[in-house]
N, C-alpha and C positions, 0 to 999 in steps of 0.2 A: 444382383445386388452385391457383387464382390467389391464394387467401388464405394465401400463404406468402412467406417471405423467403429468397432465395438469398444465401449468403455466399461470395464468391470469396476463396479462401485464398492469400495471397501470402507465407506463411511465418511469421506472428507466433505467438509462444507463447500469445498471448491469443485466438486466433481462436475457439476453442471457448467461451471466456467470452462472446464476442459472441452466439453461438447460445444460450448458457445464459440470458443476460439477456432475449433476445427470447422464449424459451420461457417464462420466468417471467411474461411478459406474455400468455401463453396463445396465442401465434401460432406455427404450425408453421415450423420453420427447418431449412434443409439446407445443409451445407457442401460446396462443390464445388471442384475444382482450378481455378486461375486460367487454365489452358490451354484451358478449354472455349471452343468457338467460338460466334459470335453466333447462328448458326442453331439450335444446341442450346438456347441461352437462350430464343430465341423459342418453341421447342417446349415448353419447361418453363413458359413464360408466368407468371413469378412476379409477385407484387404489388409487390415491392420488391427491391432489390439492395444489398448492403453489400460494399464492398471493404475487406479487412482490412489491418492493419499488416503489417510485414515488416522483415527486417534489411538490405535492399538500399537503394541510392540510385537513383532513377528515371533519372538521367542517365548511369549507367554502362552499358557495352556489353551485358553479359549480365543486366541487371536484368529480373525477371519483368514481362511486359507483357500487355496484351490489346488487341484492335483498338479504335481510337477510335470505331468504329461503335456501341459499347456506349452511348456518350453520346447517341445519337440514337434509342434505342429507345422513348423516351417513358415509361420506367419510372423511378420515383423511385430515385435512387442516393445512398447515403451513403458517403463515403470516410473511413476512419479512419487517421490518421497517414500511413503509406506510401500508403494508399488515397486520402487527400486530395491528396498530391503527385502521384499518378498521374492523378487527375482534372485537376489543374492542367497537368501535362505534356501530356496528350492534348488539352487545350483550348488549347494554344499558350502557356501561361504559362511563366515561367522559374523553375526550381528550382535552388538553389545550396546548396553546403555553407556552414555558418556557424561562426564561432569561438565564438559564444555558444550552445553546445549546452544543451539542457534535459533533465535527467533527475530525476525525482521530482516533488514537489508544486509547483504554480504557482497563481497567483490569476487567475481569468478575469474580465476587465473587458469587460462587454457594451457595445457601441458606442452612441453618442448622436448625434443630429442635431437642432440647434436646441433643445438642452436636453431632448429627448425621446429615449427609447430607439428605436433603429432597428426598423422592422417586421421581425420575424424569426419564421418558422414554427418553425424548429428550436429556438430558445431561448425559446419561449413559456413564461412562468411560471418560467423558470430564474432562480434568485437571482443577482443581481450579486455579484461578488467571491467566488464560491464556489471551492472547491479542485478542481483538475483534475490528473490524473496525466500527466506529460509523459515522452517517451522518444524524442528525435529529435536529429539533428545536421544536418538539412537544412531549408531554409525556402523559401517562395515569395517571389520578389522582384518579379515582375510578373504582372498578371492582366488579362483582358479586361473590357470595360465591362458585359457582361451578368451579371457576378458582383458581389456586394457583400460587404465584410468586416463581419461583425456582432459580432466579439469579438477581443480581443487578450490577451496576457500581457506581463509585463515584458520577456521576451526574444524574444517572437514578435509582430510587428506583425499577422500574419495567423494567428489561431488558429481562426477559424470563417469559412467562406465559403458563400454561398448564391446560387443562381440559381433563383428561384421559377419563372420562365418555362420553363427547361430541366429543372426538377425535379432539379437537381444540388446536392448539399450535401457539405461536408467539414469535418472537425475535426482539428486538429493533435494533440490529446490522445487519451487512451483512456477513453471513457465507460463501457466495459464493466467496468473494475476498480472495486473497492469504494472506492478512494481518491478517485475522482472523485465528489464528494458529490451532484451533481445529474445523474449519468450516466444513471440509470434514467429520469428525467423527460425528458431529451433524446432517448433512444431511443424512449420512448413517443410523443413528439411526431412523430418520424419515421414510426413504424409506423402510428399511428392518425390523426393530424391531416394528415400529408402524404400517406402511401400509402393511407389509408382502409381498412386491414385490420381484421378482427374477431377478438376473443379466443375461439377455439373449439377450442384444443388443450390437453390435460392428460395426466396419467399414466394415467388410465383409458382414454383413446383410444390411448395408446402400447401398453398391455397388449393391447387388442383387436386392433390392427393387427399387433403382433408375433406374437401367437398365430396369426393367419391366415397371415402370411408363413412362419412355421415349418412349419405344416401343409402348405402348398403346396410348400415346398422339400423337406421330408423325406419326405413320402408315408408309406410303410410301413417305411422304413429305421429302424435303431436309432441312438441317439445315446449316446455315452459322455460323461458330465459329470464334469469334474475338480472334486470338492468339496474346498475348503480348510478349511471351518469358518468362514470369514469371511462377512460380510453379503452380498457380491456373489454368490458361488457358491451360497449358501443360497437367496437370493431367486430366482436363476436356476433352481435345482432346482424350486421351486414353480411357476414360470412354465412350464417345460418339461413338468412333470407335468400341468399343466392343458391343455397343447397336445397332447401325444402319449401320455400315460398310460404304459402298460407298455413302450412302445418306449424309454423313458428308462432308462439304466443308470448310476446315480450311483456314482462310485468315490472313496473316501477313502483316501489314502495316508499312512501314518505314515512320514515322512521322518527321524524322529529329531530334527527341528529345530522341533518344535511346543512350545507352552508345557507346563509340567509337568502331567502327568495328562490332557492335553487330548484325546488320541486316544480313550481309553476313554469320557470324558464326552461327547464329540461323537457318537461312534458310537451311544451310547445315546439321545441326543437326536434324532438323525436318524431312528432307527427308531421310537421310542416317541412322540415329540412331533409329528414331521412326517410319519410314516407313509411314509418313503422306504425302498425296498428297496436299501440301500446295500451295495456290495461293499467290504470293508475289506482293505487290503493292508499288512502290516507290512514295510517296506522300509528301515528305519533303517540296517542294515548296508551296504546297497547305496549309499545316498546318502553316508554318512559316508566310506566307502572311496573313492568317486569324488572327494570333496572334499579328500582327503589332500594336504597340501603346497601347496594353492592359497591364495594371499593376495589376489590381485587381485579386487575386487568384481565386475568385468565377467566375469571367467572363472567366478567362483562362480555367477553368474546363468545363464550359458550352459550350464555343466555341469548345474546343477539342472534347467533347462528340457529338456535332452536326456534326462536320466535319467527325468524325468516321462513323456516320450514313450515311452521304452523300457518302462516299467512299464505304461503304459496299453495298449501293444500286446499285452502278455502276457494282458490281460483278454480279448482277442478269442478266445483259445484256449478260454476257459470259456463264452462267451456266443454264439459264432458270428460270422459276418461282420458287421462294423460299417462304416458309411460316414461317420459324422460324429463329431467331437469338439467338445463345447461348453465354453466357458471364460467366466468372469465378468470378462473384461477390461473396464476402464473407460477413459474418454478420457484422464485424466491419465497412465495407463500408456503409452498410445499416443503422446501428444504428447511425452513425455520420451524415448521410445525411438527413434522413427523419424519421418521427414518424410512424413506421410500425404497431405496434399492440396497442400502447398506446400513451398518451400525452407526449412523451419524447421531449427533447430539441434538435434542430439541431445544431451540432458542426461545420460541414463544408459539402459542397456538394462534391460528388464524380462523376466523369465524366460518370460512367457507372451505376448510380443509378437514378431512377426517371421515368423509362419506356421509351417507344418509342413514336415518334410524332404520333398524331392521324391520319395523312394522310397516314401513312404506313400501309400496310396490314399484316405486320409480327407480330409474337407473340414471347415473350421472353421465353427462356429456361435458368433458373439459378439454377441448382441442388445444388450449394454450398452456396446459400445465407443464409442458417441456420448453416453453419459451420465456425469454426475458422481455421487459417492458419495451426496449427499443426495437426488438424484433416484432412485437405486436404492432408497434407504430408503423413499421415497414409494411406489414400486412394491410393496415388501414390505408396507407398510401396507395398500395396496389388496388385496393377496392374503391378508391376514389373519395375517401373521407377528407373533408376540408382540414387544412392545417390548424385552424382555430381549435378544432376538436382533437386532432392528433396530438397537439402540443399542450393539452391540458395537464396541469400538475397532477401527480398521483393523489388519490384521496382514499383513505382506508375504508373498507367495506363496513366496519362498525361505526364509521363516521366520527362525529365529534366525541363519542363516548370514550375513545381512547386518547383524546386530547384534553380531556378533563380529568385531572388526577384526583382520585377519590370518588366520593359519591356523586351521582348525577341528579341534578335538579333542573327544573325549567328555567329558573333564574340564572344558573350557571351557563346553561345552553345559550340563553339570550345574550349574556355577556360575551361569550366566546364567538358567537355568530357576528356580533357587532364589531369586535376587535379583528376578526378574520376578514371582514369586509373592508375595513380600513387598510389592512395590509395589502389586500388584493388591489384596491384602488391606487395605492401608492406604488406598487410594483409596476402597474401599467403607466402611471404618470412619469416615473423615472426610467421607463423603458428597460426594466430589469426582468420582467416576467419570463421572457424567453431565454434569459441568460442563466437561469437556475433550473435544476431538476425538480426541486420541490421547496415550497415555502409555506409556512403555516404558523399558527399561534397555539401554544399550550397554556391552559389555565391551571395554575397550581392551587392546591388546597391550602398552601402556606399563605399567611397574611403578613403584611408589614405595616409599620407605622409611617404615616405621611402627614403633610401639612398642606391644606388647600385654603388659601386666604389666611384667616386666623383660626381655622378649625382643624383640630387633630383628626386624622382619619386612620382607620385600621381595616385595610381592604386587601383584596386578592392581588397576587403577583402574576403577570403574564410573561411568557417567554416566546421570543421570536426564534424560529428554527428555519434556517435556509441552508440547503446542501446542493452539491453537484455530484452527479453519478452517471454512470453509463448503463448499468444493469440493475442497480438496487442492492447488489451484494456487498459492495463497498461504496463509501461516500466521503467526500471532504466538505467541511463547513465552508460556506461561501463568505468571502470578505466583503460584506456589504458596505457601500459608501456611507460615511458618517452623516452626510446631509439627509440621506434616505432614512437612516435609523433615527435620527433626531426628529424628523417629520412624523414618522410612524409612532414613535414613543409619545410625542407631544399630543398627537391626535387621540391615541387610545386613552391616555390618562385624563384628557379633557372631555372626551366625548362618551366614554364608556363608564357609566356609573358602577362603582364597585371594584374598579381596578386603579390602584394608585402607584404601581411600580412596574416597569418593563425591563426585562433583561434579554441578553442575546446568547444563544447556545453556541459554544465554540468547540463542540465535540464531533469528531469524525466517526465513521463506521468502518472497521472496529476502532475503538472498543465499544462505542455506543451503537444502538440501532438508530434508524432514521426516525421512526415514531418513538415517542416516549413510553408508550405502553403496547 
């Protein structure tokens, strides 16, 4: 396993993006906690190490650190943002706070010596004056002689450092985000030219290794799978079926918070198209009753998560003793909910993240928790899933509960289901559905004055949200055609009783999230 990269996580929201970019280069990548000791790293014997970014300052007392012995392993190391500053700090350099903080795009000026570009392994064939994504408030002010500075930006005299002799490299920017235009080339230089690794990892290998791991872990025990109807859990159902066959018990719960007519349509598809022996449970009354009078999105997610567990437990009475519960949890869910490998900041809770109650004897199976949505779609493609299912827009596990701002009522659910159906129909009619990552309606608790005929109305506001994304970590709002927006707005106001105003969300991620709650 020397042909792999270890990423030490110091709490960046982008840590998984680093792994993703390296995996796109077909090199196996693993994220580990920064607290790992040097002997463990020696045992793992990676071909390269990357130190992630993070929200801390290296000179502060409780900043996450690792032994300076890591710099003497002889393994190529790349530090990104905080990782760069940590390499500097451990090497005896001085790191200070700066007044000229850099957040957002900057221009990378590659260094020159005697009118020639400095010899740089890391920046080989990287275009000069390319754009890089900065997010830092600290800078390196002193560095030892065995390092050279190979690039700068307007506000950072030290944007890239390299020590070819010690195999230590660092960048002040984030090459893993799409805004850094030459980021993939830089990472490729590190992985292939500097570390000498080979591209031998892909989704086919992921499927094979995951099936072996599941078989070894589960043995002859049963697994209950929580099917949501989305891409993630559907692909997981096919993977688990391939791994353990009849030991798999797929369960699809009607929470009352699905899209209009979705429960019946999906139940039919699971059984007839995918040949899954699904147990369907109609539990709308239970979920809606539990959500009564709850407005907080965090409480909604936690109540829904607990209710899911309660309903899943009732299945055990039908099928006998169960040891495992499988979920289609993805990495963006994890990274926004909890600090997994490092001291990252919680963005929001996800109903399926955080483990199972201690009183339960079940164990979690989450094969996709290190993958992004598009990677799961590739797994689905490998397993023979139809494009129609692979390309379904993401739908949150808590369903429409997090698309209704404020308290949940059956009346609001029906309004939103009807508006959502109209949006879906027009997306298909205008051939837009497959052009966007996700499109949905949000029902606000805010009401507005309107006029219909000669009658004054005072009704709910609906928001159309449409975004494009690659992995769900960042997203841009979609510039929908005016004719499309006009048609959707007109239909919603005329056909959905209780909605008299429609708006369009022009917020990207960041600063917003894709879902409103």
